[in-house]
N, C-alpha and C positions, 0 to 999 in steps of 0.2 A: 555491514551486511554485504556479503559477496553477491555477485550477479546471479548465481545459481539458486539463491533463495527468492522464490517468487510468492511469498505468503501474503503480500499486500494487495493482490489482484482480486481477491474474493469479496463478494458483497457482504456476506456474513463474517464478522470478525471471528477468528479462531484463536485458540490458546496456542501460542508458539512455545512449545516446551524447550526448544533450543535456546530460548532467551533465559531460562531458569536453571540451567545446569551446565557444569563444565564439560560434560560429555558431548554437548551440542545436539543430542537427541536421546534416544533410549540408552540406559546404562548397559555396559557390556557384561551381563550376568555370567556368561559362559567363561569369562576370563578366569574366575576362581577355579572352576572345574579344570580348565585347560592347564593352568599353572600347577594344580595338584597332580594331574596326570603326568605332566612333564617332570615333576619333582620325584614322585615315588613310582609312577607307572601303574599299569593295571595290576600287576602282581603285588605291588605295595598295598593297593586298596584291598585286594583279596585277602592279604595277610592281616591287615588291620581289622577288617570286618570279621574275619574268622576268630581273631583274638577276642573281640567284643562278645561274640556268641559264646565262646568257651568260658569267658568270665561270667556271663549271665548264667550259664549252666552250673558253674561252680557256686555262684551265689545261691541258686536254687538248692543245691546239695547241702550247703552250709545252713541255710534257713531250715530246711527239712529236718536237720539233725538236732535242732533246738526245740525243747519241749514248749517254750513260751512263744514260739513263732509257728505259724501255720502257712506252709507253702501252698500256692494255688496253681499258677500256670507258669510255663516257661516256653517261650518261642522266640526264635531268632535271638536278639540281644535284650529281650524283655523278660523279667521275672516279677511275678506278683505274689504278695504274701501279706500277712497281718500279724499284729501282736495280740496274743491271747494270754491273759493272766493265768497262772497255774491253777488257781482255785475255781476257774470257770470252765464249764463244759459247753462248747458250742452246740447249737441246735435248737434250744428253746428260744421262742420268739423274743422274750425279754432279754435274754443273754445276747442274742444277735443284735438287737437294737442298741444295747450298751456297747458292744464291740464296734459297731459302726460309729457311734459317737466318739468312743475312745480312739479309734484309729484315725478319724478325721482330725481330732485335736492333736494327736501324735504327729500326723503329717505336717500340720502347721508349725509345731514346735521344732521338728527336724529341719524344716526349711529355714526357719528363723535362726537356728543354731549355726547353720552353714557347714556342719560336719558332713552331711549327706544331702543330696537333692533328689527327691522323688516327686513323682506326680501321683495321681490316684487312678484307680480303676474300680468299677463296680461289676462284680461277677456274681450272678445268681442272687442279687440283692445284698451282697456283702461288700462293704467298703474296704478296699485293699490298697496297700502301698505298692506303687509300680516303679520298679527300677529299670531304666532303659539305658544301657551302656553303649554310648556312641562316641566317647572321647578316647582318642588313641593314647592319651596319657593315663587312663585308668589302669591301675596295676592290680596284681593279685593281692597285694597287701591292702589296697583300698577295699577290695571286695571282702577280704577276711575280716576287716574291721566292722563291717556293716551289722552283723548280728549283735555284737556287743553294744554298739551304739543304740540300736533300736530297742534292745531289751532294757538297757539302763534308762533310756528316756521313757520307754513304755511303762516301766515300773513307777517312775515319777508321776507321769500323767495319770495313771490309774489310781495312785494313792491320793492325789489331789481331787480327782473326780469323785472318788468314794467318800472323801471327807466332806465335800459339799453336799452330798446326798444323804448324809446321816443326821 
């Protein structure tokens, strides 16, 4: 304990965080940001964020072109959509309830597969798959693969769910 630490002089004992970590106090959280800025600079970040936004826009376009996918929103690097089997027409309450259950199960299966990682969103009572592109390693090829993966797995989940309800 160097002489400039005067923590033992208080009547009420305090937690001395410097005793519990190698940083000797609070972590230097800004170091990661500073190092990133030193490595790629402001323009590098602008380029990476712009690339992510363009990839999300392309994902929206690709999803919107697929009859079995319904695109909902696109903003910044986020695109939301859902799987809709070709024989179902969205809008009826019973169909919407089924689509919510189907897409919730689809999300779980997609996450477990490791092929893509989505979170979810609920917009207007509709359960949606939410793609948020923030990894600078995400490529156009990755985005182009998404509709096929979602449709393939969506068909599997739909077939299983309908089998159980018959």
